[in-house]
C-alpha positions, 0 to 999 in steps of 0.5 A: 546535503545530498538526499537519494530516495530508493523506490519501486515505481518510476518517479519521472514517469509520474512527474511528466504525467502531472505535468500533462495534466493527468491525475494520480494512479494511487492515493497520495501519489501527488503529495509524495512527488511534491514533498520530494521536490520541496526538498531541493530548496534545502539540499544540494541534490535530491535524487529518486533512484527507481529500481524497476524502471530505466535506464536513465539519469536526468534532471527533472523539471521539478529539480529532482534528479530522476534515475532509472535503473533495472536490477532484474530482467532485461538490461539488469544491472544487479545489486553491484550496479545499484551500489555503483550508482549509489557510490556515484551519487554520494548520498549523505542521507538515504531514504529506502522505500523497499526492504532491501537488505544489501542496500541497508548493509552498504549504507551502515558500512559507509556511514551514510544516514539511512531511513528505512521507510517501508510499507511491508508486512513480515509474516511468521511462516517457513516461506521467506524465513531466511530473508526476514532473518537477514533483514532483521539483522540489518535493521537492528544495527545501531546505524538505523535509529528510526525505521518506519513502516506503513501502519501499525500492524506492519510495524508490529511485524517488524518488532517480531523480527527483533527490531526495538519498538522504541525505534519503529515508527508507524506512519500513514499517508494524509487522508484525502477525504473523510467519511464524516462528510459522506451520507450513510448508504442505503442498500441500492434499490434499482433494477440490475445487478449488484456490483462488487469492486476489487482494486489492486494488482492482478496477481494471485497473492492479492486474491484476485482468483478468490474474488472471481471463484466467489462471484461464480459461487454467489451467482450460482445461488441466484444472486445477480452480481458483477465484479469490476477489476481495477489494477495493473497486470496481465489480464489474460489468465484472469480472463481465462479463469473467469471464463472457466468459472462461467462469469466472463460476461460478469467481470470487467477489467479496467486496467490501471486508472487514475485514483480520482476514477477509483473513487468514482468507481467506489461511488458506483459500486456496492461493495469493495472486496480486499481478498489479500492472501496471508502470504502477500506482504501487505502493508495496509492497502489504500483501498481500505481507507478509500472505501471507509471514506466513501462509506462503501461496506468492505469484505476483507480477508483475515490477513494479519495486517488487519487484525486489531485495526479493523473490527468484524462488523465495523465498516467491514466483514471479514472472511477466511483468506484463500477461501472463496467459498466463505467469501462467497457466503459473506457476499450473500449475507451482505446482499440479503441483509439490508440492515447489516449493510446500512450498519456497516455503511454507518460505522465506516467513520468509526472504522476510519478513525481506528486505522489512522496513524498520527505520523505521516510519511513526509513529517517522519522524513522531514523530522529525521532529516533536520535531526534537532533535539525537538525532532528527535523527541517528536520521532520518539513520541510517535514510535510503536512503543509510544503508541502501545504504552 
């Protein structure tokens, strides 16, 4: 058995970071890295092909072969270079962690067993329609009996592409903490500003400009509020926006930090903000799980990925995506209403339980690899169709 994972994100860099005693930069990172390494004991070779890093090709200390190949930008090899590398690796099993239509076609045409394990939602707008149609056409092929996607609503978006719900498996990461062990928060009684926390990529589609603009609006209404921005990306344009909005001194950029520190930041802040715009292909952001687990009240955009999974007033308040004015209204509402704040913190446990999926990432992959009758039955019982019976 020769197993190849294809993913964005540098597996090699993460392995060496852990060996140096450093922590996770995102939740469940150590879990996924160690799971892949454990497969080496039962396979002839396990490789992780990282399409955004490289170039490199080396055997890592944990026994996994790491391959870095940029397919865009400087030194890019393009799709032909990627498939040439796959040909050379000769995988018998391929785990695809990104919706790459060409790779799906390559695997199906060559009879390579492939498990798409996605973390993307697929909207219904005009933008990206051609790409969604091509992806749906490939995923409907009989060569892909199972298709995973992160959490329930992202999986439903695959069904809207025409993929059989009886083949779609909503998956989740194992929880790293549980709100049952956390105290219900009282509104912070202290001098100084109330603190908002944004965790995510520093890009427009994630709603960062809406959070910065909403901060300016709330402060203009007399609230003493600050915003901490945690995540990777170019800070320049967002610092410039904060300056234009008159909140340069109230917005702090930390860059990318380890996940343990993110949890620490949640404990130190009053409200977490997830302002994803509708055009962002959100799977299900880990920040939601983390905030609920710490009982920190959440402000969520009305992105379709949250619909039916999180209820307004249960652990979170919703606002209209791409609408900083409405976000500002909800911030002010939460800051003014102590009973509402405490109610959201108290109901975070209910919200946390509602978003859990029973099938975990590693379990889905392991069952697929084994492929015994009992494994196929387990997979069938965890499909979207079975969950919605």
